[in-house]
C-alpha positions in Angstrom: -1.0 -2.8 28.4 -1.9 0.0 25.9 -3.2 -3.1 23.0 -1.2 -0.8 20.2 1.9 -1.8 21.9 1.6 -5.4 21.5 1.2 -4.8 17.8 4.1 -3.1 17.3 5.7 -6.0 19.1 5.2 -9.0 17.3 5.2 -6.5 13.9 8.5 -6.1 14.4 9.4 -9.4 15.8 7.6 -11.4 12.1 9.2 -8.1 9.5 7.1 -6.4 6.6 5.0 -8.2 3.9 5.0 -11.2 6.3 3.8 -14.0 4.3 1.9 -15.8 7.0 0.5 -12.6 8.8 -3.6 -13.8 8.4 -2.7 -17.1 9.7 -1.3 -15.7 12.8 -3.9 -13.5 13.1 -6.1 -16.2 12.6 -4.1 -18.2 16.0 -4.4 -15.4 17.9 -6.2 -11.8 16.5 -5.1 -10.2 20.0 -1.2 -10.0 19.7 -1.4 -9.9 23.9 -2.7 -13.6 23.5 0.3 -14.9 22.1 2.9 -12.6 24.5 1.2 -14.0 27.3 1.2 -18.0 25.7 4.6 -17.7 24.9 5.6 -16.1 28.9 3.8 -18.0 30.6 4.9 -21.5 28.0 1.9 -23.0 28.1 1.2 -23.6 24.7 3.2 -24.5 21.7 4.3 -21.6 19.6 2.4 -21.1 16.3 4.4 -23.4 13.9 4.4 -20.6 11.3 6.7 -18.6 12.7 10.0 -18.5 11.7 12.9 -18.7 14.0 13.9 -15.8 14.2 10.7 -14.6 14.6 10.0 -16.6 18.1 13.4 -15.0 18.7 13.3 -11.7 18.9 9.8 -12.3 20.7 11.2 -14.4 23.5 13.8 -11.9 23.5 11.5 -8.8 23.8 8.3 -7.2 25.3 5.8 -5.2 24.4 6.9 -3.1 26.7 10.4 -2.3 25.1 7.9 -0.3 21.9 6.7 2.7 24.8 9.3 4.9 23.3 7.9 4.3 19.7 5.2 4.5 20.7 5.2 7.9 22.4 8.1 9.2 19.2 5.0 8.0 16.9 2.4 10.2 19.5 4.6 13.0 19.6 5.3 13.3 16.3 1.8 13.3 14.9 2.3 9.6 13.5 -1.0 7.7 13.2 -0.1 3.6 14.0 -2.5 1.5 12.5 -3.5 -1.8 13.3 -6.1 -4.2 12.1 -8.4 -4.5 14.9 -9.2 -1.0 14.4 -11.9 0.3 12.2 -9.5 3.2 10.6 -7.2 1.2 9.8 -7.0 0.8 5.6 -10.2 -2.5 4.5 -8.9 -3.0 1.4 -5.3 -4.4 2.7 -7.3 -6.4 5.6 -7.9 -9.5 3.2 -4.0 -9.8 2.5 -2.7 -13.0 3.6 0.1 -10.5 4.3 -1.5 -7.7 5.7 0.8 -5.1 7.6 0.1 -6.0 11.0 1.2 -2.0 11.2 1.0 0.7 9.6 1.9 4.5 9.7 0.5 7.1 8.4 0.9 10.9 8.4 -1.4 12.9 6.7 -5.3 12.6 6.9 -6.1 8.8 7.4 -9.7 9.5 6.6 -8.8 9.0 2.6 -7.8 5.6 3.4 -11.8 4.2 3.9 -15.2 5.0 1.8 -13.9 6.0 -1.4 -12.9 5.2 -4.6 -9.5 4.2 -5.4 -6.6 4.4 -8.6 -3.8 2.9 -8.6 -1.2 4.7 -11.5 2.1 3.1 -11.6 5.4 3.2 -14.0 9.0 3.9 -14.7 11.0 6.6 -13.3 12.7 7.9 -15.7 9.2 7.9 -18.2 9.1 9.5 -21.8 7.5 13.3 -22.1 4.2 11.8 -23.8 4.2 9.0 -20.7 5.1 11.6 -17.8 1.8 13.9 -19.4 -0.5 11.0 -20.3 0.3 10.3 -16.1 -0.5 12.9 -15.0 -3.9 13.5 -18.2 -5.6 10.9 -16.7 -4.9 10.9 -13.3 -6.0 14.8 -13.0 -9.4 13.3 -15.0 -9.9 11.0 -12.2 -9.2 12.6 -9.2 -11.7 15.8 -10.7 -14.0 12.5 -10.8 -13.2 11.6 -7.2 -10.8 9.4 -6.8 -8.6 9.3 -4.5 -5.1 8.4 -6.3 -2.7 5.5 -4.9 0.8 5.4 -5.6 4.2 5.4 -4.1 5.9 8.3 -4.3 8.7 7.9 -6.9 10.4 10.1 -9.0 8.6 9.8 -13.1 4.8 8.6 -12.9 3.7 8.0 -9.4 4.8 11.8 -9.1 2.3 12.6 -11.4 0.0 11.4 -10.2 0.4 12.5 -6.5 0.3 16.0 -8.7 -2.3 15.8 -10.1 -4.4 15.0 -7.1 -2.7 18.2 -5.5 -4.2 19.8 -8.1 -7.4 19.0 -7.4 -8.0 19.4 -4.2 -8.6 16.1 -4.0 -7.1 13.3 -1.2 -4.1 10.7 -2.5 -2.7 7.9 -1.5 1.3 7.4 -0.7 2.6 4.3 0.1 6.1 4.3 1.0 8.9 1.8 0.8 11.3 4.1 3.5 10.9 4.5 6.9 7.7 7.3 7.8 9.8 10.1 9.1 11.5 10.0 5.4 10.9 10.6 1.9 12.8 8.9 -1.3 13.6 11.1 -3.1 14.2 14.2 -0.5 13.3 16.7 -3.5 9.9 15.0 -3.3 8.9 17.1 0.7 7.4 19.1 -0.5 5.0 17.0 -2.5 4.6 14.9 0.4 3.6 18.2 2.3 0.8 18.7 -0.4 -0.6 15.6 -0.1 -0.7 15.3 4.0 -2.4 19.6 4.1 -4.5 18.4 1.1 -6.6 15.4 3.2 -4.0 12.9 1.3 -2.0 10.1 3.1 1.5 8.9 3.3 1.8 5.3 4.9 4.8 2.4 5.2 5.2 -0.4 7.0 8.4 1.0 8.7 8.3 3.4 12.1 10.2 6.7 12.7 14.5 6.1 12.0 14.0 2.7 10.2 17.0 1.0 10.3 17.1 -2.2 8.8 17.0 -4.2 6.1 15.9 -1.9 3.1 16.6 -4.8 0.0 12.8 -5.6 -1.6 11.6 -3.2 1.1 9.8 -1.1 -2.2 9.1 -4.4 -3.9 6.9 -4.8 -0.5 4.9 -2.3 -0.6 3.8 -2.9 -4.6 1.2 -5.2 -2.4 -0.2 -2.6 -1.1 -0.3 -0.2 -3.9 -2.1 -3.1 -5.6 -3.9 -3.9 -2.6 -5.4 -0.7 -1.7 -6.4 0.4 -5.7 -9.5 -1.1 -7.0 -8.3 -0.4 -10.6 -4.3 0.0 -11.5 -3.1 1.9 -14.4 -0.4 1.2 -16.2 1.4 4.7 -18.5 4.7 3.9 -19.4 6.8 1.2 -18.0 9.7 -1.6 -18.3 9.5 -5.0 -19.4 11.8 -5.8 -15.9 10.3 -3.2 -13.3 9.3 -2.8 -10.2 6.2 -1.2 -11.7 5.4 -4.9 -13.9 5.8 -6.0 -9.6 2.8 -4.4 -8.8 0.9 -6.0 -11.3 1.4 -8.9 -10.6 -0.1 -8.3 -7.0 -3.1 -6.7 -8.9 -3.7 -10.3 -10.6 -3.6 -12.1 -7.9 -7.0 -14.4 -7.4 -9.8 -12.6 -5.3 -9.1 -11.6 -1.8 -11.1 -13.6 0.7 -14.2 -11.8 1.6 -14.9 -9.8 -1.9 -16.2 -13.1 -3.3 -17.5 -12.1 -7.0 -14.5 -9.1 -7.2 -12.3 -10.1 -10.9 -9.5 -8.9 -12.4 -9.7 -7.6 -15.9 -7.3 -5.6 -18.3 -8.3 -2.9 -20.5 -6.0 -1.6 -22.9 -4.9 1.3 -25.2 -2.7 1.8 -27.9 -0.2 -1.6 -28.1 -1.9 -4.6 -27.6 -0.3 -6.6 -24.9 -0.4 -5.3 -21.2 3.6 -5.9 -20.6 4.2 -9.5 -20.7 1.6 -10.2 -18.7 -0.9 -13.0 -19.5 -3.9 -11.2 -21.1 -7.3 -11.1 -19.0 -9.9 -10.4 -20.7 -10.6 -6.9 -22.1 -13.3 -5.3 -20.6 -13.4 -1.7 -21.0 -13.5 0.4 -23.7 -10.9 3.0 -23.1 -10.5 6.5 -24.7 -7.5 9.2 -25.4 -3.9 8.7 -26.6 -2.2 5.5 -27.4 0.4 3.7 -24.9 -2.0 3.3 -22.0 -2.4 0.3 -20.0 -5.3 -0.2 -16.9 -5.9 -3.0 -14.8 -9.5 -3.2 -13.2 -11.0 -5.4 -10.4 -13.9 -5.4 -8.8 -17.5 -4.8 -10.6 -17.3 -1.6 -12.0 -14.3 1.6 -12.5 -14.2 4.6 -10.3 -15.6 8.0 -12.4 -16.4 6.2 -15.6 -17.7 9.3 -17.2 -14.1 11.1 -16.5 -12.2 8.6 -17.3 
């Protein structure tokens, strides 16, 4: 059995943003072992599994996912799983890490680089749009890989700046991997993929399941992949601040010594979130807030 089939089987049953994903992998690092155990009935199922997930795991088999895997291979969609070296290292420590990540573009850009997230409102002011683009362009020219969500507004500005700088950029979707939302960003997505960047999603091609919360779920991936999280403009209640909340989570296991710092210019607060100690001297226009996790910032000379 292709090991990827077992990962697809497990991921489909527990769903995206599974809060016990890490716990489950501690018990069964190889999903095929869980499949064998459930089929044999010699062991009690993991207590962390919900009744719904357990029922689906018992009613399906990894072989039911052969058609999906074949479709991905034929469509140029990479299927990444946590047991592979190409899986994004920065996502591994998440308690709710993706058990399967679908990717189009170049998976090489997902590891071994410096990463900064750029997030913000989908309806920015003229100033906010320009500020996001300028900041993103400066970081991209310094070799930083911009991470965002391919949404309207400031997400798009970050990706466009990276494309202009001819530097890879990473987009996390809240939709099926074969769906671009908004559709108006289809050309931008193609430019990202052709420019050595990557578009990632927890949702398989043709996904038709629940969509409530999928965009909020992807925010944790943007935050985790990013060493720095920049907010150019946002409303007090918004998905942007949901991403900030994920960035403020305690340091991941295995990343001892990392910490979260906040730096800001212009406004003296950071979008209604509790202040962290001021960390970095910043330059430029007012209205920009950034969150930094790690011991040093990328492209310091250029920001």
